[in-house]
VEXKELUM-905751 format. One record per residue (C-alpha): residue number from 0; x, y, z. Coordinates in pm, 1 decimal, decimal comma, always signed. Example, Ala and Ser with C-alpha at 12.3 -4.5 7.8 and 13.67 -1.06 7.14 Angstrom:
! VEXKELUM-905751
<r num="0" xx="+1230,0" yy="-450,0" zz="+780,0"/>
<r num="1" xx="+1367,0" yy="-106,0" zz="+714,0"/>
***
This chain:
! VEXKELUM-905751
<r num="0" xx="+5953,5" yy="+8955,3" zz="+7039,8"/>
<r num="1" xx="+5625,4" yy="+8917,9" zz="+6847,7"/>
<r num="2" xx="+5779,7" yy="+8663,2" zz="+6612,4"/>
<r num="3" xx="+5898,1" yy="+8463,1" zz="+6910,6"/>
<r num="4" xx="+5547,9" yy="+8450,6" zz="+7057,8"/>
<r num="5" xx="+5402,0" yy="+8336,8" zz="+6726,3"/>
<r num="6" xx="+5664,7" yy="+8067,1" zz="+6698,2"/>
<r num="7" xx="+5587,1" yy="+7957,7" zz="+7051,5"/>
<r num="8" xx="+5217,5" yy="+7913,9" zz="+6960,9"/>
<r num="9" xx="+5287,2" yy="+7730,3" zz="+6638,0"/>
<r num="10" xx="+5546,6" yy="+7490,5" zz="+6779,1"/>
<r num="11" xx="+5297,2" yy="+7256,6" zz="+6952,4"/>
<r num="12" xx="+5097,2" yy="+7210,4" zz="+6632,2"/>
<r num="13" xx="+5408,7" yy="+7150,4" zz="+6427,9"/>
<r num="14" xx="+5526,3" yy="+6904,4" zz="+6688,9"/>
<r num="15" xx="+5214,2" yy="+6690,0" zz="+6632,4"/>
<r num="16" xx="+5289,2" yy="+6664,3" zz="+6261,3"/>
<r num="17" xx="+5665,1" yy="+6610,7" zz="+6296,7"/>
<r num="18" xx="+5881,9" yy="+6332,0" zz="+6425,7"/>
<r num="19" xx="+6148,0" yy="+6336,1" zz="+6697,2"/>
<r num="20" xx="+6434,6" yy="+6481,4" zz="+6490,7"/>
<r num="21" xx="+6230,0" yy="+6788,8" zz="+6400,3"/>
<r num="22" xx="+6157,9" yy="+6848,2" zz="+6769,0"/>
<r num="23" xx="+6525,8" yy="+6834,3" zz="+6849,8"/>
<r num="24" xx="+6597,0" yy="+7085,8" zz="+6575,5"/>
<r num="25" xx="+6337,0" yy="+7326,3" zz="+6710,6"/>
<r num="26" xx="+6482,0" yy="+7296,7" zz="+7061,2"/>
<r num="27" xx="+6823,2" yy="+7380,5" zz="+6920,9"/>
<r num="28" xx="+6676,6" yy="+7683,7" zz="+6747,3"/>
<r num="29" xx="+6522,3" yy="+7807,0" zz="+7071,0"/>
<r num="30" xx="+6853,7" yy="+7773,1" zz="+7251,6"/>
<r num="31" xx="+7027,5" yy="+7947,7" zz="+6966,1"/>
<r num="32" xx="+6787,7" yy="+8241,3" zz="+6975,1"/>
<r num="33" xx="+6826,5" yy="+8278,5" zz="+7349,8"/>
<r num="34" xx="+7206,7" yy="+8261,9" zz="+7323,9"/>
<r num="35" xx="+7222,3" yy="+8519,4" zz="+7046,4"/>
<r num="36" xx="+7005,9" yy="+8762,4" zz="+7241,5"/>
<r num="37" xx="+7226,0" yy="+8726,8" zz="+7548,9"/>
<r num="38" xx="+7538,8" yy="+8768,7" zz="+7342,5"/>
<r num="39" xx="+7400,4" yy="+9082,8" zz="+7181,3"/>
<r num="40" xx="+7329,1" yy="+9231,5" zz="+7520,1"/>
<r num="41" xx="+7683,1" yy="+9156,4" zz="+7634,0"/>
<r num="42" xx="+7820,5" yy="+9303,4" zz="+7314,9"/>
<r num="43" xx="+7627,6" yy="+9623,4" zz="+7362,4"/>
<r num="44" xx="+7755,9" yy="+9649,6" zz="+7720,0"/>
<r num="45" xx="+8117,2" yy="+9598,3" zz="+7611,8"/>
<r num="46" xx="+8088,6" yy="+9881,4" zz="+7360,1"/>
<r num="47" xx="+7988,9" yy="+10138,6" zz="+7619,2"/>
<r num="48" xx="+8272,4" yy="+10387,4" zz="+7671,7"/>
<r num="49" xx="+8439,7" yy="+10365,9" zz="+8008,9"/>
<r num="50" xx="+8436,4" yy="+10670,8" zz="+8232,4"/>
<r num="51" xx="+8774,6" yy="+10843,9" zz="+8213,6"/>
<r num="52" xx="+8990,0" yy="+10775,4" zz="+8518,9"/>
<r num="53" xx="+9149,0" yy="+11045,6" zz="+8730,4"/>
<r num="54" xx="+9505,4" yy="+11147,1" zz="+8662,8"/>
<r num="55" xx="+9701,0" yy="+11442,5" zz="+8797,5"/>
<r num="56" xx="+9737,5" yy="+11747,3" zz="+8575,2"/>
<r num="57" xx="+10081,7" yy="+11802,5" zz="+8420,8"/>
<r num="58" xx="+10213,5" yy="+11465,4" zz="+8543,8"/>
<r num="59" xx="+10367,7" yy="+11377,4" zz="+8209,5"/>
<r num="60" xx="+10565,9" yy="+11701,3" zz="+8191,8"/>
<r num="61" xx="+10661,3" yy="+11665,4" zz="+8557,8"/>
<r num="62" xx="+10792,2" yy="+11316,2" zz="+8482,6"/>
<r num="63" xx="+10991,8" yy="+11439,5" zz="+8183,1"/>
<r num="64" xx="+11145,5" yy="+11711,3" zz="+8399,6"/>
<r num="65" xx="+11240,4" yy="+11465,9" zz="+8674,7"/>
<r num="66" xx="+11401,6" yy="+11235,6" zz="+8419,2"/>
<r num="67" xx="+11602,2" yy="+11531,7" zz="+8292,6"/>
<r num="68" xx="+11714,6" yy="+11624,7" zz="+8644,4"/>
<r num="69" xx="+11804,9" yy="+11260,7" zz="+8713,4"/>
<r num="70" xx="+11985,2" yy="+11199,8" zz="+8384,6"/>
<r num="71" xx="+12324,1" yy="+11208,2" zz="+8556,3"/>
<r num="72" xx="+12239,4" yy="+10900,4" zz="+8766,8"/>
<r num="73" xx="+12464,9" yy="+11033,9" zz="+9040,0"/>
<r num="74" xx="+12244,4" yy="+11005,8" zz="+9348,4"/>
<r num="75" xx="+12340,7" yy="+10765,1" zz="+9629,9"/>
<r num="76" xx="+12067,8" yy="+10519,5" zz="+9526,0"/>
<r num="77" xx="+12222,9" yy="+10494,4" zz="+9179,2"/>
<r num="78" xx="+12550,2" yy="+10351,9" zz="+9312,0"/>
<r num="79" xx="+12449,2" yy="+10201,2" zz="+9645,2"/>
<r num="80" xx="+12091,7" yy="+10075,6" zz="+9603,3"/>
<r num="81" xx="+11981,9" yy="+9715,1" zz="+9646,8"/>
<r num="82" xx="+12076,9" yy="+9623,4" zz="+9291,3"/>
<r num="83" xx="+12440,0" yy="+9713,3" zz="+9371,3"/>
<r num="84" xx="+12478,3" yy="+9541,7" zz="+9709,4"/>
<r num="85" xx="+12490,5" yy="+9174,5" zz="+9611,5"/>
<r num="86" xx="+12778,9" yy="+8965,2" zz="+9486,1"/>
<r num="87" xx="+12723,3" yy="+8921,1" zz="+9108,8"/>
<r num="88" xx="+12947,9" yy="+8612,5" zz="+9106,6"/>
<r num="89" xx="+12744,9" yy="+8427,8" zz="+9371,6"/>
<r num="90" xx="+12492,5" yy="+8153,5" zz="+9280,8"/>
<r num="91" xx="+12145,1" yy="+8288,8" zz="+9190,4"/>
<r num="92" xx="+11973,2" yy="+8201,3" zz="+9517,3"/>
<r num="93" xx="+12259,6" yy="+8353,1" zz="+9716,6"/>
<r num="94" xx="+12233,3" yy="+8671,6" zz="+9510,5"/>
<r num="95" xx="+11860,7" yy="+8685,4" zz="+9578,6"/>
<r num="96" xx="+11917,8" yy="+8634,1" zz="+9951,2"/>
<r num="97" xx="+12171,2" yy="+8916,3" zz="+9954,5"/>
<r num="98" xx="+11923,5" yy="+9145,7" zz="+9777,2"/>
<r num="99" xx="+11660,2" yy="+9072,8" zz="+10039,8"/>
<r num="100" xx="+11906,4" yy="+9126,4" zz="+10323,4"/>
<r num="101" xx="+12019,4" yy="+9460,5" zz="+10183,3"/>
<r num="102" xx="+11655,6" yy="+9571,4" zz="+10164,2"/>
<r num="103" xx="+11594,8" yy="+9466,3" zz="+10524,5"/>
<r num="104" xx="+11897,8" yy="+9667,8" zz="+10633,8"/>
<r num="105" xx="+11798,5" yy="+9972,0" zz="+10426,8"/>
<r num="106" xx="+11487,1" yy="+10060,5" zz="+10625,9"/>
<r num="107" xx="+11535,3" yy="+10395,3" zz="+10803,4"/>
<r num="108" xx="+11897,7" yy="+10389,7" zz="+10689,3"/>
<r num="109" xx="+12097,1" yy="+10590,4" zz="+10436,7"/>
<r num="110" xx="+12221,6" yy="+10401,9" zz="+10132,1"/>
<r num="111" xx="+12584,0" yy="+10466,1" zz="+10225,4"/>
<r num="112" xx="+12536,5" yy="+10298,9" zz="+10565,9"/>
<r num="113" xx="+12349,1" yy="+10003,8" zz="+10416,7"/>
<r num="114" xx="+12620,0" yy="+9951,0" zz="+10154,9"/>
<r num="115" xx="+12890,1" yy="+9954,4" zz="+10425,2"/>
<r num="116" xx="+12706,8" yy="+9692,6" zz="+10630,0"/>
<r num="117" xx="+12657,7" yy="+9472,9" zz="+10324,1"/>
<r num="118" xx="+13025,8" yy="+9499,7" zz="+10238,5"/>
<r num="119" xx="+13122,6" yy="+9379,4" zz="+10587,0"/>
<r num="120" xx="+12874,5" yy="+9092,0" zz="+10572,1"/>
<r num="121" xx="+12987,3" yy="+8983,6" zz="+10225,7"/>
<r num="122" xx="+13351,6" yy="+8982,4" zz="+10336,8"/>
<r num="123" xx="+13261,2" yy="+8695,2" zz="+10571,1"/>
<r num="124" xx="+13063,5" yy="+8505,7" zz="+10305,5"/>
<r num="125" xx="+12702,2" yy="+8616,4" zz="+10307,6"/>
<r num="126" xx="+12472,3" yy="+8314,6" zz="+10281,5"/>
<r num="127" xx="+12177,0" yy="+8183,3" zz="+10479,1"/>
<r num="128" xx="+12400,5" yy="+7927,3" zz="+10649,4"/>
<r num="129" xx="+12673,2" yy="+8177,3" zz="+10737,8"/>
<r num="130" xx="+12420,6" yy="+8416,0" zz="+10895,3"/>
<r num="131" xx="+12263,1" yy="+8137,5" zz="+11101,0"/>
<r num="132" xx="+12608,7" yy="+8036,5" zz="+11223,7"/>
<r num="133" xx="+12691,3" yy="+8395,2" zz="+11328,7"/>
<r num="134" xx="+12609,0" yy="+8484,9" zz="+11688,4"/>
<r num="135" xx="+12384,2" yy="+8782,9" zz="+11752,0"/>
<r num="136" xx="+12653,1" yy="+9008,7" zz="+11899,7"/>
<r num="137" xx="+12883,8" yy="+8955,5" zz="+11601,5"/>
<r num="138" xx="+12598,9" yy="+9014,3" zz="+11355,9"/>
<r num="139" xx="+12504,4" yy="+9331,9" zz="+11541,5"/>
<r num="140" xx="+12862,3" yy="+9460,4" zz="+11519,8"/>
<r num="141" xx="+12872,2" yy="+9387,5" zz="+11146,7"/>
<r num="142" xx="+12553,0" yy="+9574,3" zz="+11059,8"/>
<r num="143" xx="+12590,4" yy="+9865,5" zz="+11303,9"/>
<r num="144" xx="+12508,5" yy="+10156,5" zz="+11262,3"/>
<r num="145" xx="+12205,2" yy="+10077,1" zz="+11041,4"/>
<r num="146" xx="+11879,1" yy="+10205,7" zz="+11183,2"/>
<r num="147" xx="+11717,1" yy="+9981,7" zz="+11447,4"/>
<r num="148" xx="+12010,0" yy="+9741,6" zz="+11417,0"/>
<r num="149" xx="+11914,4" yy="+9540,2" zz="+11727,0"/>
<r num="150" xx="+11568,5" yy="+9462,1" zz="+11587,3"/>
<r num="151" xx="+11720,8" yy="+9384,6" zz="+11249,3"/>
<r num="152" xx="+11955,7" yy="+9126,6" zz="+11401,9"/>
<r num="153" xx="+11650,0" yy="+8942,5" zz="+11531,6"/>
<r num="154" xx="+11455,8" yy="+8977,1" zz="+11204,9"/>
<r num="155" xx="+11750,7" yy="+8866,7" zz="+10990,6"/>
<r num="156" xx="+11802,8" yy="+8555,7" zz="+11203,9"/>
<r num="157" xx="+11431,8" yy="+8466,4" zz="+11202,3"/>
<r num="158" xx="+11392,6" yy="+8524,4" zz="+10828,9"/>
<r num="159" xx="+11709,1" yy="+8330,9" zz="+10746,4"/>
<r num="160" xx="+11584,5" yy="+8032,6" zz="+10945,9"/>
<r num="161" xx="+11252,1" yy="+8039,8" zz="+10759,9"/>
<r num="162" xx="+11429,3" yy="+8060,8" zz="+10424,1"/>
<r num="163" xx="+11646,2" yy="+7761,8" zz="+10512,8"/>
<r num="164" xx="+11354,9" yy="+7551,7" zz="+10638,4"/>
<r num="165" xx="+11087,0" yy="+7638,2" zz="+10382,4"/>
<r num="166" xx="+11264,1" yy="+7764,3" zz="+10070,8"/>
<r num="167" xx="+11591,1" yy="+7573,6" zz="+10056,4"/>
<r num="168" xx="+11791,5" yy="+7887,2" zz="+10126,5"/>
<r num="169" xx="+11622,3" yy="+8086,0" zz="+9848,7"/>
<r num="170" xx="+11372,4" yy="+8371,1" zz="+9890,5"/>
<r num="171" xx="+10999,3" yy="+8352,1" zz="+9807,5"/>
<r num="172" xx="+10887,0" yy="+8458,7" zz="+9461,1"/>
<r num="173" xx="+10563,3" yy="+8633,1" zz="+9559,9"/>
<r num="174" xx="+10482,9" yy="+8952,5" zz="+9747,5"/>
<r num="175" xx="+10245,6" yy="+8771,8" zz="+9982,9"/>
<r num="176" xx="+10515,9" yy="+8528,1" zz="+10094,5"/>
<r num="177" xx="+10780,7" yy="+8798,6" zz="+10118,9"/>
<r num="178" xx="+10577,7" yy="+9028,8" zz="+10344,9"/>
<r num="179" xx="+10506,2" yy="+8729,6" zz="+10569,8"/>
<r num="180" xx="+10876,3" yy="+8716,5" zz="+10657,6"/>
<r num="181" xx="+10986,7" yy="+8893,9" zz="+10979,3"/>
<r num="182" xx="+11114,7" yy="+9245,9" zz="+10908,5"/>
<r num="183" xx="+11001,1" yy="+9255,8" zz="+10543,9"/>
<r num="184" xx="+10750,0" yy="+9523,7" zz="+10445,6"/>
<r num="185" xx="+10562,2" yy="+9593,2" zz="+10120,9"/>
<r num="186" xx="+10825,6" yy="+9830,2" zz="+9980,0"/>
<r num="187" xx="+11100,0" yy="+9572,8" zz="+10036,2"/>
<r num="188" xx="+10883,2" yy="+9298,7" zz="+9886,6"/>
<r num="189" xx="+10812,8" yy="+9488,1" zz="+9564,1"/>
<r num="190" xx="+11179,5" yy="+9584,5" zz="+9528,3"/>
<r num="191" xx="+11286,5" yy="+9225,4" zz="+9595,2"/>
<r num="192" xx="+11050,2" yy="+9107,0" zz="+9323,2"/>
<r num="193" xx="+11199,2" yy="+9360,3" zz="+9081,5"/>
<r num="194" xx="+11569,6" yy="+9324,5" zz="+9165,0"/>
<r num="195" xx="+11590,7" yy="+8958,3" zz="+9267,8"/>
<r num="196" xx="+11325,8" yy="+8804,5" zz="+9042,2"/>
<r num="197" xx="+11299,3" yy="+9059,2" zz="+8759,2"/>
<r num="198" xx="+10922,2" yy="+9087,6" zz="+8806,6"/>
<r num="199" xx="+10715,4" yy="+9405,4" zz="+8837,2"/>
<r num="200" xx="+10464,4" yy="+9332,7" zz="+9114,3"/>
<r num="201" xx="+10381,1" yy="+9688,9" zz="+9214,4"/>
<r num="202" xx="+10528,7" yy="+10030,7" zz="+9288,1"/>
<r num="203" xx="+10781,9" yy="+10031,6" zz="+9570,8"/>
<r num="204" xx="+10696,8" yy="+10333,1" zz="+9785,5"/>
<r num="205" xx="+10935,7" yy="+10451,3" zz="+10054,9"/>
<r num="206" xx="+10943,4" yy="+10784,1" zz="+10238,6"/>
<r num="207" xx="+11090,0" yy="+10963,2" zz="+9935,3"/>
<r num="208" xx="+10826,1" yy="+10839,1" zz="+9691,6"/>
<r num="209" xx="+10551,7" yy="+10901,9" zz="+9947,9"/>
<r num="210" xx="+10665,9" yy="+11260,1" zz="+10010,2"/>
<r num="211" xx="+10723,7" yy="+11353,8" zz="+9646,6"/>
<r num="212" xx="+10401,5" yy="+11200,4" zz="+9516,0"/>
<r num="213" xx="+10206,0" yy="+11412,7" zz="+9762,5"/>
<r num="214" xx="+10404,0" yy="+11727,3" zz="+9686,2"/>
<r num="215" xx="+10352,6" yy="+11689,5" zz="+9312,8"/>
<r num="216" xx="+9982,4" yy="+11615,8" zz="+9351,9"/>
<r num="217" xx="+10017,7" yy="+11263,1" zz="+9217,1"/>
<r num="218" xx="+9758,6" yy="+11139,1" zz="+9464,3"/>
<r num="219" xx="+9394,3" yy="+11238,7" zz="+9425,0"/>
<r num="220" xx="+9383,4" yy="+11329,9" zz="+9792,6"/>
<r num="221" xx="+9664,7" yy="+11359,0" zz="+10044,8"/>
<r num="222" xx="+9779,0" yy="+11017,6" zz="+10167,9"/>
<r num="223" xx="+9899,9" yy="+10941,0" zz="+10518,6"/>
<r num="224" xx="+10115,3" yy="+10632,0" zz="+10458,2"/>
<r num="225" xx="+10340,9" yy="+10483,2" zz="+10189,6"/>
<r num="226" xx="+10097,4" yy="+10196,0" zz="+10133,4"/>
<r num="227" xx="+9809,8" yy="+10436,5" zz="+10066,2"/>
<r num="228" xx="+10037,0" yy="+10626,8" zz="+9830,4"/>
<r num="229" xx="+10122,1" yy="+10304,7" zz="+9647,4"/>
<r num="230" xx="+9754,1" yy="+10225,0" zz="+9596,7"/>
<r num="231" xx="+9686,0" yy="+10581,0" zz="+9480,7"/>
<r num="232" xx="+9972,0" yy="+10574,5" zz="+9228,0"/>
<r num="233" xx="+9889,0" yy="+10230,1" zz="+9092,2"/>
<r num="234" xx="+9530,7" yy="+10345,2" zz="+9031,1"/>
<r num="235" xx="+9635,5" yy="+10581,7" zz="+8750,6"/>
<r num="236" xx="+10005,0" yy="+10551,3" zz="+8661,6"/>
<r num="237" xx="+10056,2" yy="+10334,0" zz="+8348,7"/>
<r num="238" xx="+10197,2" yy="+9995,8" zz="+8449,3"/>
<r num="239" xx="+10492,0" yy="+10024,9" zz="+8211,9"/>
<r num="240" xx="+10622,8" yy="+10307,7" zz="+8432,7"/>
<r num="241" xx="+10596,4" yy="+10126,0" zz="+8766,1"/>
<r num="242" xx="+10945,9" yy="+9979,1" zz="+8761,1"/>
<r num="243" xx="+11102,7" yy="+10320,3" zz="+8696,6"/>
<r num="244" xx="+10930,9" yy="+10528,8" zz="+8961,0"/>
<r num="245" xx="+11108,0" yy="+10414,6" zz="+9278,4"/>
<r num="246" xx="+11466,6" yy="+10471,7" zz="+9167,2"/>
<r num="247" xx="+11371,6" yy="+10789,5" zz="+8982,7"/>
<r num="248" xx="+11194,0" yy="+10954,3" zz="+9275,2"/>
<r num="249" xx="+11428,5" yy="+10824,5" zz="+9545,6"/>
<r num="250" xx="+11727,5" yy="+10986,6" zz="+9373,6"/>
<r num="251" xx="+11523,0" yy="+11302,3" zz="+9312,2"/>
<r num="252" xx="+11436,5" yy="+11308,0" zz="+9681,7"/>
<r num="253" xx="+11800,3" yy="+11260,4" zz="+9781,6"/>
<r num="254" xx="+11925,9" yy="+11544,5" zz="+9564,7"/>
<r num="255" xx="+11650,6" yy="+11799,6" zz="+9504,9"/>
<r num="256" xx="+11313,6" yy="+11734,7" zz="+9669,0"/>
<r num="257" xx="+11462,9" yy="+11703,9" zz="+10017,3"/>
<r num="258" xx="+11247,9" yy="+11626,4" zz="+10322,5"/>
<r num="259" xx="+11339,9" yy="+11961,0" zz="+10479,0"/>
<r num="260" xx="+11424,7" yy="+12272,2" zz="+10276,8"/>
<r num="261" xx="+11363,8" yy="+12124,7" zz="+9929,6"/>
<r num="262" xx="+11567,1" yy="+12291,6" zz="+9657,2"/>
<r num="263" xx="+11269,4" yy="+12428,6" zz="+9467,1"/>
<r num="264" xx="+11477,2" yy="+12706,9" zz="+9312,0"/>
<r num="265" xx="+11678,5" yy="+12449,1" zz="+9114,3"/>
<r num="266" xx="+11381,8" yy="+12223,8" zz="+9028,6"/>
<r num="267" xx="+11244,0" yy="+12218,7" zz="+8674,6"/>
<r num="268" xx="+10900,6" yy="+12151,5" zz="+8820,6"/>
<r num="269" xx="+10890,1" yy="+12460,7" zz="+9041,4"/>
<r num="270" xx="+10609,3" yy="+12616,0" zz="+8831,7"/>
<r num="271" xx="+10420,2" yy="+12284,8" zz="+8802,5"/>
<r num="272" xx="+10448,1" yy="+12164,2" zz="+9161,6"/>
<r num="273" xx="+10158,3" yy="+12248,4" zz="+9394,9"/>
<r num="274" xx="+10388,2" yy="+12231,4" zz="+9698,7"/>
<r num="275" xx="+10639,1" yy="+12473,3" zz="+9545,9"/>
<r num="276" xx="+10363,0" yy="+12715,2" zz="+9448,3"/>
<r num="277" xx="+10220,6" yy="+12702,7" zz="+9801,0"/>
<r num="278" xx="+10559,4" yy="+12809,5" zz="+9932,9"/>
<r num="279" xx="+10553,9" yy="+13113,6" zz="+9710,4"/>
<r num="280" xx="+10762,7" yy="+12984,3" zz="+9421,0"/>
<r num="281" xx="+11139,7" yy="+13018,5" zz="+9379,0"/>
***
C-alpha cells in the first residue's frame, strides 16, 4: 500500500515530463494493479474450506443393505412400474404420452391395478387422439378401479387436450411444464423426465420414499410431505444416486418396510434404523 501511495504522488510529476503514450501506459498499470488485487482477494476466498454439509449417519451402509435386499428385483414396481407400462413399438412421442398417462393413473393406486388399466387402454390404441375421441363414461370404465378414477378421467382429458394443442401430441420436456398439466404432481414429473426423456431432474418421492426416508433418518428433521422429503434428500444425497432411489425404496417399501407392521425382523437395517430401534428391535 505504501508503494502505491508513493507512485500516486510521483505520477503527476512524471506526467509533466512524459508524452501521451507514457500516460496511457501508467493508466494501464493502475488498472492492472487494481485487477490483480481484486483477483487475489477472490482467489483467497475460493481457497477457504467449505463447511461440511449434514448427512445421516450410516446412510451408506443402509443403502448397501437395501440394495442387497432388493437384488432380486421381484417387487411389483420392478415388473409393473411406469417403465413397463408403455408400448415399446410405438413412436417415441406416443411412448412418452403413455408413460405420463401411467404415472397419472398410478397415484393412490397399486402397481397391479395401474398396469391392468394401461393394458386395457393400450388394447384400444392409446394415443392423445384416441383418448380425446373416447367419451368419459367409456374412459372411466377402462381405468376403473384406479384410485380417484372419476377425477382422473377429467384430468386425463384436460391434459390430453393441452398436449394436442400446445405440444403436438408429445409431452413437455421440463418439470415446470409437466407440473402445470392437470393431475400431474412433482413425483410424476420427475419420473416422467427420467423414464420418458432419460433425464435426471430430481428425486421422485412418493409415499414409500417419504415414509422410508423418515424411518431411516435420511432427513435432518422429520418431514411432513413428500415434497419436503425430496428437498431434504436432494440437499445431501449425491446426485449420481438420485435416479436409483425411487425404484429402490418403492420396492423396499412394498416388500419389507411396509406402511403398517414393517418386517423389521427380516430387514438388514434393523440395527441401523432409528425407527426399528424405537420399536424395541427385532
